[in-house]
LOMAR-684215 format. One line per field, with one value per atom (N, C-alpha, C): residue number from 1; x, y, z; residue in one letter. Coordinates in Angstrom, 2 decimals, decimal comma, m for minus. Atoms other than C-alpha are relative to their C-alpha. Layout:
# LOMAR-684215
nr <- c(NUM:...)
x <- c(X:...)
y <- c(Y:...)
z <- c(Z:...)
rest <- c(A:...)
END
This chain:
# LOMAR-684215
nr <- c(1:1:1:2:2:2:3:3:3:4:4:4:5:5:5:6:6:6:7:7:7:8:8:8:9:9:9:10:10:10:11:11:11:12:12:12:13:13:13:14:14:14:15:15:15:16:16:16:17:17:17:18:18:18:19:19:19:20:20:20:21:21:21:22:22:22:23:23:23:24:24:24:25:25:25:26:26:26:27:27:27:28:28:28:29:29:29:30:30:30:31:31:31:32:32:32:33:33:33:34:34:34:35:35:35:36:36:36:37:37:37:38:38:38:39:39:39:40:40:40:41:41:41:42:42:42:43:43:43:44:44:44:45:45:45:46:46:46:47:47:47:48:48:48:49:49:49:50:50:50:51:51:51:52:52:52:53:53:53:54:54:54:55:55:55:56:56:56:57:57:57:58:58:58:59:59:59:60:60:60:61:61:61:62:62:62:63:63:63:64:64:64:65:65:65:66:66:66:67:67:67:68:68:68:69:69:69:70:70:70:71:71:71:72:72:72:73:73:73:74:74:74:75:75:75:76:76:76:77:77:77:78:78:78:79:79:79:80:80:80:81:81:81:82:82:82:83:83:83:84:84:84:85:85:85:86:86:86:87:87:87:88:88:88:89:89:89:90:90:90:91:91:91:92:92:92:93:93:93:94:94:94:95:95:95:96:96:96:97:97:97:98:98:98:99:99:99:100:100:100:101:101:101:102:102:102:103:103:103:104:104:104:105:105:105:106:106:106:107:107:107:108:108:108:109:109:109:110:110:110:111:111:111:112:112:112:113:113:113:114:114:114:115:115:115:116:116:116:117:117:117:118:118:118:119:119:119:120:120:120:121:121:121:122:122:122:123:123:123:124:124:124:125:125:125:126:126:126:127:127:127:128:128:128:129:129:129:130:130:130:131:131:131:132:132:132:133:133:133:134:134:134:135:135:135:136:136:136:137:137:137:138:138:138:139:139:139:140:140:140:141:141:141:142:142:142:143:143:143:144:144:144:145:145:145:146:146:146:147:147:147:148:148:148:149:149:149:150:150:150:151:151:151:152:152:152:153:153:153:154:154:154:155:155:155:156:156:156:157:157:157:158:158:158:159:159:159:160:160:160:161:161:161:162:162:162:163:163:163:164:164:164:165:165:165:166:166:166:167:167:167:168:168:168:169:169:169:170:170:170:171:171:171:172:172:172:173:173:173:174:174:174:175:175:175:176:176:176:177:177:177:178:178:178:179:179:179:180:180:180:181:181:181:182:182:182:183:183:183:184:184:184:185:185:185:186:186:186:187:187:187:188:188:188:189:189:189:190:190:190:191:191:191:192:192:192:193:193:193:194:194:194:195:195:195)
x <- c(0,19:22,08:m0,48:0,40:21,75:m1,45:1,40:18,51:m0,92:0,80:17,23:m0,17:0,07:18,05:m0,98:0,95:16,20:m1,43:1,34:13,25:m0,53:0,42:13,16:m0,37:0,33:13,16:m1,23:1,21:10,30:0,01:m0,12:11,51:m1,11:0,96:9,14:m1,44:1,39:6,03:m0,11:0,07:5,75:m1,21:1,17:2,33:0,14:m0,13:3,71:m0,29:0,20:3,52:m1,24:1,21:0,30:m1,08:1,11:m2,80:m0,89:0,82:m5,29:m1,04:1,04:m7,81:0,56:m0,60:m5,32:m0,36:0,33:m6,02:1,05:m0,89:m4,51:0,88:m0,93:m2,01:1,39:m1,33:1,39:0,78:m0,84:4,33:m0,11:0,05:4,49:0,98:m0,86:5,89:1,11:m1,09:9,27:0,87:m0,85:11,60:1,37:m1,35:14,92:1,01:m1,05:17,97:1,34:m1,34:21,61:0,62:m0,60:22,54:m0,51:0,53:20,28:0,89:m0,91:22,81:1,47:m1,37:25,87:0,76:m0,67:26,58:0,73:m0,71:29,23:m0,74:0,72:27,57:0,75:m0,60:28,16:0,23:m0,15:28,56:m1,32:1,20:26,15:m1,14:1,06:24,27:m0,67:0,56:23,84:m0,88:0,79:22,61:m1,33:1,22:20,11:m0,95:0,81:18,90:m0,70:0,56:18,44:m0,96:0,93:16,79:m1,32:1,23:14,31:m0,70:0,63:13,75:m0,84:0,80:12,56:m1,34:1,23:10,03:m0,95:0,86:8,75:m0,43:0,43:8,72:m1,22:1,13:6,41:m1,25:1,13:4,21:m0,61:0,50:3,96:m0,62:0,53:3,19:m1,24:1,14:0,46:m1,31:1,25:m2,82:m1,11:1,06:m4,91:0,03:m0,10:m3,63:m0,40:0,33:m5,26:1,24:m1,16:m2,82:0,27:m0,20:m3,41:0,70:m0,64:m2,38:1,48:m1,39:0,76:0,79:m0,64:1,55:0,30:m0,20:1,09:1,14:m1,09:3,33:1,32:m1,22:5,82:0,66:m0,55:6,24:0,87:m0,80:7,76:1,28:m1,14:10,40:1,33:m1,28:13,20:0,22:m0,22:12,63:0,31:m0,29:12,59:1,43:m1,38:15,87:0,97:m0,87:17,43:0,02:0,09:16,18:0,76:m0,67:17,47:1,52:m1,45:20,92:0,53:m0,47:21,16:m0,27:0,38:19,51:0,19:m0,32:21,04:m0,99:1,02:18,06:m1,23:1,17:15,66:m0,42:0,34:15,84:m0,03:m0,07:16,67:m1,22:1,09:13,78:m1,35:1,30:10,36:m0,99:0,86:8,81:0,51:m0,53:10,77:m1,16:1,15:8,39:m0,24:0,19:9,02:m0,62:0,57:8,24:m1,46:1,37:5,14:m0,90:0,78:4,00:m0,44:0,34:4,15:m1,02:0,95:2,37:m1,39:1,31:m0,38:m0,67:0,60:m0,87:m0,67:0,60:m1,47:m1,24:1,13:m3,75:m1,20:1,08:m5,76:m0,80:0,69:m6,71:m0,75:0,72:m8,18:m1,46:1,40:m11,52:m0,25:0,21:m10,95:m0,07:0,12:m11,99:1,26:m1,20:m9,23:m0,04:0,10:m10,54:m0,13:0,12:m10,54:0,96:m0,82:m9,19:0,61:m0,68:m7,07:m0,97:0,95:m10,21:m0,79:0,67:m11,47:0,51:m0,42:m11,42:1,20:m1,14:m9,05:1,28:m1,20:m6,65:0,47:m0,39:m6,75:0,72:m0,63:m5,95:1,41:m1,31:m3,09:0,99:m0,89:m1,68:0,52:m0,43:m1,63:0,96:m0,86:m0,09:1,38:m1,28:2,58:0,84:m0,73:3,50:0,58:m0,48:3,78:1,15:m1,05:5,87:1,28:m1,19:8,20:0,70:m0,59:8,70:0,70:m0,60:9,37:1,30:m1,22:11,90:1,10:m1,00:13,61:0,57:m0,48:13,89:0,93:m0,88:15,82:m0,41:0,42:13,79:m0,55:0,42:12,31:m1,13:1,07:9,42:m1,28:1,16:6,71:m1,18:1,04:4,67:m1,35:1,31:1,98:m0,65:0,53:1,59:m0,54:0,46:1,31:m1,31:1,22:m1,33:m1,16:1,04:m3,26:m0,47:0,35:m3,15:m0,84:0,77:m4,36:m1,43:1,33:m7,27:m0,81:0,65:m8,07:m0,47:0,34:m8,02:m1,15:1,05:m10,17:m1,34:1,24:m12,76:m0,57:0,44:m12,88:m0,59:0,47:m13,27:m1,36:1,29:m16,09:m1,11:1,01:m17,91:m0,38:0,27:m17,57:m0,85:0,75:m18,87:m1,46:1,37:m21,91:m0,77:0,68:m22,70:m0,30:0,18:m22,41:m1,08:0,97:m24,97:m1,24:1,20:m28,05:0,31:m0,37:m26,20:0,40:m0,41:m24,92:m1,19:1,20:m28,45:m0,40:0,32:m29,06:0,92:m0,96:m25,89:m0,29:0,31:m26,80:m1,23:1,21:m30,28:0,28:m0,36:m28,82:0,77:m0,79:m26,31:m0,89:0,91:m29,09:m0,85:0,76:m31,14:0,85:m0,90:m28,13:0,23:m0,22:m27,49:m1,24:1,24:m31,16:m0,18:0,10:m31,10:0,95:m0,98:m27,94:m0,49:0,54:m29,55:m1,16:1,15:m32,73:0,49:m0,55:m30,71:0,61:m0,60:m28,74:m1,09:1,11:m32,00:m0,70:0,69:m33,61:0,81:m0,86:m30,62:m0,06:0,05:m30,74:m1,33:1,32:m34,51:m0,12:0,06:m34,20:0,84:m0,85:m31,40:m0,73)
y <- c(1,32:m8,51:m0,99:0,92:m10,29:0,27:m0,32:m8,43:m0,55:0,55:m9,44:m1,50:1,44:m13,06:m0,33:0,21:m12,82:0,21:m0,31:m11,28:m1,11:1,07:m14,01:m1,25:1,15:m16,64:0,28:m0,43:m14,66:m0,42:0,34:m15,04:0,65:m0,70:m12,42:m0,21:0,13:m12,79:m0,99:0,99:m16,05:0,16:m0,17:m15,05:1,21:m1,28:m11,82:m0,05:0,04:m13,02:m0,80:0,75:m15,01:0,94:m0,84:m13,75:0,38:m0,52:m11,79:m1,00:0,93:m14,64:m1,31:1,21:m17,23:m0,10:0,13:m18,71:0,67:m0,71:m16,91:m0,94:0,89:m19,64:0,57:m0,59:m18,31:m0,37:0,19:m18,77:1,27:m1,22:m16,38:1,05:m1,09:m12,99:0,22:m0,32:m12,12:1,06:m1,09:m9,17:m0,56:0,39:m9,52:0,67:m0,53:m9,08:m0,05:m0,06:m8,35:m1,38:1,35:m11,94:m0,83:0,72:m13,15:0,19:m0,28:m11,57:m0,13:0,16:m12,37:1,31:m1,30:m8,67:0,11:m0,17:m7,83:0,97:m0,82:m6,46:1,30:m1,29:m2,80:0,88:m0,81:m1,68:0,73:m0,84:1,00:m0,76:0,76:m1,38:m0,96:0,94:m3,93:0,73:m0,79:m1,23:0,40:m0,38:m0,02:m1,20:1,21:m3,59:m0,31:0,43:m4,38:1,03:m1,03:m1,04:m0,13:0,14:m1,46:m1,32:1,28:m5,09:0,15:m0,24:m3,84:0,65:m0,66:m1,61:m1,02:1,00:m4,49:m1,08:0,93:m6,83:0,56:m0,64:m4,32:m0,01:0,04:m4,13:m1,40:1,36:m7,92:m0,50:0,43:m8,25:0,79:m0,84:m5,56:m0,78:0,78:m7,32:0,75:m0,79:m4,45:m0,08:0,07:m4,97:m1,38:1,30:m7,73:m0,62:0,70:m10,38:0,39:m0,36:m9,41:1,36:m1,32:m5,82:m0,13:0,26:m7,05:m0,54:0,57:m9,03:1,08:m1,09:m5,96:0,90:m0,83:m3,86:m0,74:0,81:m6,72:0,02:m0,06:m6,43:1,24:m1,22:m3,00:m0,08:0,11:m4,34:0,14:m0,04:m4,90:1,35:m1,35:m1,62:1,02:m0,91:0,15:m0,19:0,27:m1,55:0,68:m0,66:m0,32:1,51:m1,44:3,18:0,39:m0,31:3,10:m0,05:0,12:2,01:1,16:m1,05:4,61:1,41:m1,33:7,52:0,08:m0,05:8,37:0,83:m0,76:10,62:m0,86:0,86:7,66:m0,10:0,16:7,16:1,33:m1,28:10,73:0,88:m0,87:12,36:m0,71:0,64:11,43:0,29:m0,35:13,08:m0,59:0,62:10,90:m0,62:0,49:10,01:m1,50:1,46:6,25:m0,37:0,26:6,30:0,46:m0,50:8,44:m0,96:0,89:6,04:m1,24:1,20:2,98:0,34:m0,42:4,87:0,25:m0,31:6,10:m1,25:1,25:2,65:m0,73:0,63:1,28:0,79:m0,86:4,26:m0,24:0,20:3,57:m1,27:1,26:0,15:0,00:m0,06:1,34:m0,38:0,41:m0,31:m1,24:1,24:m3,30:m1,18:1,20:m6,64:m0,86:0,85:m9,10:m1,03:1,07:m11,69:0,52:m0,58:m9,30:m0,71:0,68:m10,84:0,97:m0,83:m9,60:0,60:m0,51:m9,06:1,20:m1,19:m6,27:1,23:m1,17:m2,93:0,75:m0,70:m1,30:m0,78:0,83:m4,24:m0,02:m0,06:m4,21:1,32:m1,30:m0,49:0,03:m0,01:m0,98:m0,90:0,88:m3,89:0,71:m0,77:m1,75:1,11:m1,07:1,09:m0,54:0,60:m1,18:m0,37:0,34:m2,42:1,25:m1,25:1,16:0,58:m0,53:2,20:m0,80:0,85:m0,77:0,40:m0,40:0,25:1,35:m1,34:3,88:m0,09:0,11:2,89:m0,77:0,76:0,36:0,79:m0,84:2,95:1,10:m0,96:5,07:1,45:m1,40:8,17:0,44:m0,26:7,89:1,01:m0,97:10,22:m0,69:0,64:9,04:0,96:m1,02:12,27:m0,41:0,39:10,95:m1,13:1,11:7,80:0,48:m0,57:9,80:0,75:m0,73:11,99:m0,98:1,01:8,90:m0,60:0,54:7,54:0,99:m1,03:10,84:0,05:m0,02:10,82:m1,23:1,24:7,20:0,08:m0,14:7,96:0,99:m1,02:11,07:m0,55:0,59:9,17:m0,99:0,97:6,39:0,72:m0,75:8,94:0,65:m0,61:10,74:m1,04:1,07:7,46:m0,45:0,40:6,49:1,03:m1,08:9,86:0,00:0,05:9,59:m1,17:1,18:6,08:0,17:m0,14:7,22:1,00:m1,05:10,07:m0,52:0,47:8,00:m0,41:0,45:6,59:1,17:m1,17:10,00:0,58:m0,52:11,16:m0,90:0,93:8,02:0,22:m0,21:8,64:1,31:m1,29:12,31:m0,10:0,15:11,37:m0,79:0,81:8,72:0,85:m0,85:11,22:1,05:m0,98:13,80:m0,62:0,69:11,23:m0,22:0,21:10,39:1,31:m1,30:14,08:0,47:m0,37:14,72:m0,81:0,85:11,78:0,48:m0,49:13,13:1,31:m1,26:16,61:m0,26:0,32:15,11:m0,59:0,61:13,06:1,09:m1,09:16,17:0,86:m0,81:18,18:m0,72:0,77:15,37:m0,05:0,02:15,12:1,33:m1,33:18,89:0,20:m0,15:18,81:m0,85:0,89:15,85:0,54:m0,57:17,59:1,16)
z <- c(0,58:m13,20:1,05:m1,05:m9,90:0,42:m0,30:m9,16:m1,08:1,09:m12,58:0,16:m0,21:m11,79:1,12:m1,10:m8,49:m0,47:0,47:m10,24:m0,90:0,89:m12,86:0,78:m0,84:m10,13:0,85:m0,70:m8,58:1,45:m1,42:m5,02:0,80:m0,86:m3,65:m0,40:0,41:m5,76:m1,14:1,05:m7,63:m0,90:0,86:m8,95:m0,90:0,68:m10,42:m1,48:1,42:m14,00:m0,40:0,31:m13,73:m0,53:0,45:m15,52:1,18:m1,09:m13,43:0,50:m0,43:m13,36:0,55:m0,55:m12,09:1,48:m1,42:m8,64:0,88:m0,92:m5,65:0,81:m0,71:m4,77:m0,16:0,05:m3,88:1,25:m1,17:m1,56:0,83:m0,82:1,39:m0,53:0,44:0,45:1,01:m0,92:1,89:m0,65:0,48:1,61:m0,39:0,44:m0,23:0,91:m0,87:1,97:m0,71:0,60:1,21:m0,10:0,03:2,05:m1,17:1,16:m0,80:m1,22:1,11:m3,16:0,41:m0,53:m1,01:0,01:m0,08:m0,59:1,34:m1,28:2,03:0,90:m0,96:5,14:0,26:m0,31:5,93:m1,21:1,22:2,31:m0,27:0,20:1,10:m0,68:0,68:m1,23:0,97:m0,97:1,58:1,01:m0,95:3,97:m0,65:0,72:1,34:m0,10:0,10:0,78:1,31:m1,27:4,43:0,59:m0,47:5,22:m0,73:0,78:2,40:0,32:m0,35:3,40:1,28:m1,21:6,82:m0,35:0,44:5,05:m0,61:0,65:2,91:0,99:m1,07:5,94:0,71:m0,68:7,62:m0,88:0,94:4,51:m0,02:0,11:4,25:1,30:m1,30:7,98:0,42:m0,37:8,02:m0,17:0,12:8,83:m0,73:0,63:7,39:m1,53:1,45:3,84:m0,50:0,58:1,78:m0,65:0,56:0,50:m1,45:1,40:m3,12:m0,11:0,00:m2,31:0,40:m0,39:m0,54:m1,19:1,18:m3,67:m1,05:0,97:m5,90:0,46:m0,53:m3,63:m0,05:0,06:m3,52:m1,37:1,36:m7,28:m0,20:0,09:m6,66:0,83:m0,89:m4,29:m0,74:0,71:m6,82:m0,68:0,53:m8,72:1,10:m1,12:m5,34:0,51:m0,40:m4,42:m0,95:0,99:m7,64:0,24:m0,24:m6,92:1,25:m1,26:m3,34:m0,14:0,19:m4,49:m0,83:0,92:m7,27:0,50:m0,46:m5,44:1,51:m1,43:m2,07:0,80:m0,75:m1,17:0,33:m0,17:m1,14:1,46:m1,41:2,64:0,74:m0,70:3,63:m0,27:0,41:1,78:0,18:m0,24:3,19:m1,13:1,13:0,12:m1,31:1,21:m2,31:m0,78:0,78:m5,20:0,13:m0,11:m4,91:1,34:m1,32:m1,20:0,06:0,03:m1,74:m0,78:0,85:m4,45:0,78:m0,77:m2,18:1,08:m1,04:0,62:m0,59:0,60:m1,71:m0,54:0,47:m3,22:1,16:m1,18:0,27:0,44:m0,38:1,04:m0,91:0,97:m2,11:0,29:m0,27:m0,73:1,32:m1,28:2,57:m0,20:0,08:3,16:m0,81:0,75:0,89:0,96:m0,82:2,35:m0,12:m0,01:3,29:m1,13:0,99:0,83:m1,44:1,34:m2,15:m0,96:1,00:m5,37:m1,00:1,01:m8,25:m1,02:0,99:m10,34:0,50:m0,54:m8,03:m0,77:0,79:m9,94:0,58:m0,62:m7,42:m0,19:0,16:m7,60:m1,45:1,43:m11,39:m0,31:0,21:m11,38:0,59:m0,66:m8,92:m0,71:0,75:m10,92:m1,24:1,18:m14,08:0,37:m0,47:m12,13:0,39:m0,40:m10,63:m1,22:1,23:m14,12:m0,66:0,59:m15,40:0,79:m0,88:m12,40:m0,19:0,22:m12,89:m1,30:1,29:m16,51:0,13:m0,16:m15,52:0,79:m0,81:m12,85:m0,73:0,74:m15,10:m1,15:1,09:m17,88:0,53:m0,67:m15,35:m0,18:0,06:m16,14:1,36:m1,36:m12,65:0,14:m0,09:m13,50:0,49:m0,59:m11,15:0,17:m0,18:m11,22:m0,61:0,55:m13,63:0,80:m0,77:m11,52:1,35:m1,27:m8,30:m0,21:0,33:m9,96:m0,21:0,22:m11,10:1,33:m1,32:m7,55:0,79:m0,70:m6,10:m0,52:0,61:m8,55:0,45:m0,41:m7,66:1,46:m1,42:m3,91:0,16:m0,09:m4,41:m0,45:0,49:m6,45:1,01:m1,01:m3,83:1,21:m1,15:m1,01:m0,28:0,36:m2,86:m0,04:0,06:m3,53:1,40:m1,38:0,13:0,71:m0,64:1,24:m0,48:0,52:m1,05:0,60:m0,55:0,21:1,49:m1,45:3,82:0,38:m0,31:3,57:0,73:m0,72:4,55:1,44:m1,35:7,56:0,89:m0,77:8,60:0,77:m0,67:9,38:1,17:m1,09:11,46:1,19:m1,07:13,46:0,72:m0,62:14,04:0,89:m0,80:15,26:1,27:m1,17:17,58:1,02:m0,90:19,00:0,66:m0,58:19,50:1,11:m1,05:21,44:1,25:m1,14:23,62:0,76:m0,63:24,24:0,76:m0,67:25,09:1,28:m1,18:27,49:1,10:m0,98:29,19:0,63:m0,54:29,54:0,96:m0,85:30,95:1,32:m1,22:33,44:0,90:m0,77:34,52:0,64:m0,53:34,93:1,15:m1,03:36,91:1,29:m1,19:39,27:0,73:m0,61:39,83:0,72:m0,59:40,54:1,27:m1,17:42,91:1,16:m1,05:44,78:0,67)
rest <- c(E:E:E:R:R:R:L:L:L:N:N:N:T:T:T:L:L:L:E:E:E:Q:Q:Q:R:R:R:Q:Q:Q:I:I:I:T:T:T:T:T:T:P:P:P:Q:Q:Q:G:G:G:T:T:T:L:L:L:P:P:P:L:L:L:D:D:D:A:A:A:P:P:P:D:D:D:T:T:T:Q:Q:Q:Q:Q:Q:P:P:P:L:L:L:R:R:R:A:A:A:I:I:I:R:R:R:A:A:A:R:R:R:D:D:D:L:L:L:D:D:D:L:L:L:P:P:P:L:L:L:G:G:G:K:K:K:S:S:S:A:A:A:A:A:A:V:V:V:A:A:A:F:F:F:D:D:D:T:T:T:L:L:L:S:S:S:L:L:L:I:I:I:F:F:F:D:D:D:A:A:A:I:I:I:F:F:F:A:A:A:T:T:T:P:P:P:D:D:D:L:L:L:P:P:P:D:D:D:V:V:V:V:V:V:K:K:K:S:S:S:I:I:I:L:L:L:G:G:G:R:R:R:L:L:L:Q:Q:Q:I:I:I:P:P:P:S:S:S:L:L:L:R:R:R:T:T:T:A:A:A:I:I:I:L:L:L:D:D:D:D:D:D:T:T:T:F:F:F:F:F:F:A:A:A:N:N:N:T:T:T:Q:Q:Q:H:H:H:P:P:P:A:A:A:R:R:R:Q:Q:Q:L:L:L:I:I:I:N:N:N:R:R:R:M:M:M:A:A:A:H:H:H:A:A:A:T:T:T:L:L:L:G:G:G:L:L:L:A:A:A:Q:Q:Q:E:E:E:V:V:V:G:G:G:R:R:R:D:D:D:H:H:H:P:P:P:T:T:T:C:C:C:R:R:R:Q:Q:Q:L:L:L:T:T:T:G:G:G:L:L:L:A:A:A:N:N:N:S:S:S:V:V:V:R:R:R:S:S:S:A:A:A:L:L:L:E:E:E:A:A:A:N:N:N:D:D:D:G:G:G:N:N:N:L:L:L:A:A:A:P:P:P:H:H:H:L:L:L:T:T:T:A:A:A:L:L:L:E:E:E:R:R:R:M:M:M:I:I:I:E:E:E:E:E:E:R:R:R:D:D:D:Q:Q:Q:A:A:A:T:T:T:Q:Q:Q:L:L:L:K:K:K:S:S:S:Q:Q:Q:P:P:P:Y:Y:Y:L:L:L:Q:Q:Q:L:L:L:V:V:V:L:L:L:E:E:E:H:H:H:E:E:E:Q:Q:Q:R:R:R:L:L:L:Q:Q:Q:A:A:A:K:K:K:A:A:A:H:H:H:A:A:A:H:H:H:T:T:T:W:W:W:L:L:L:Q:Q:Q:A:A:A:V:V:V:L:L:L:A:A:A)
END
């Protein structure tokens, strides 16, 4: 109930319920800590909160992630907290589906410009995915497999598109490297002849 209250006050992502075309004005993102809920320090729930808050602090401080992506990931903070409290394998298992999901969502945004907006196709996909994940985690079924599969497909499609776009430049790079290598060989031959 207290997490629900925090979520309704939108401490972490005040833009969370805004439409996609709303302006990108928001308060700075911050991780929720045990003290925000007045939890006694040292208890398992408080430890889970503060451990997960360190993870989200790192996400929010990462300069490589665009702000809109940080906001999308921030929307998963409270559902992740619930999962961490209810599932004691959350921190012990590096292959935990919720952890993999957050990692893959960040991976899916590699290469996006810092100034990207919520209307970018990748951001729209991630927003829809985040909403679906929140629903799955709140329903307590915790089945994130379809979402992980969707993310894998999204990453694969992005990687293939990037590879196709890079083909013309690949030939330029190879030719440049061949010229550098030929120059190095010629220099080595010339030094040997002069000696």
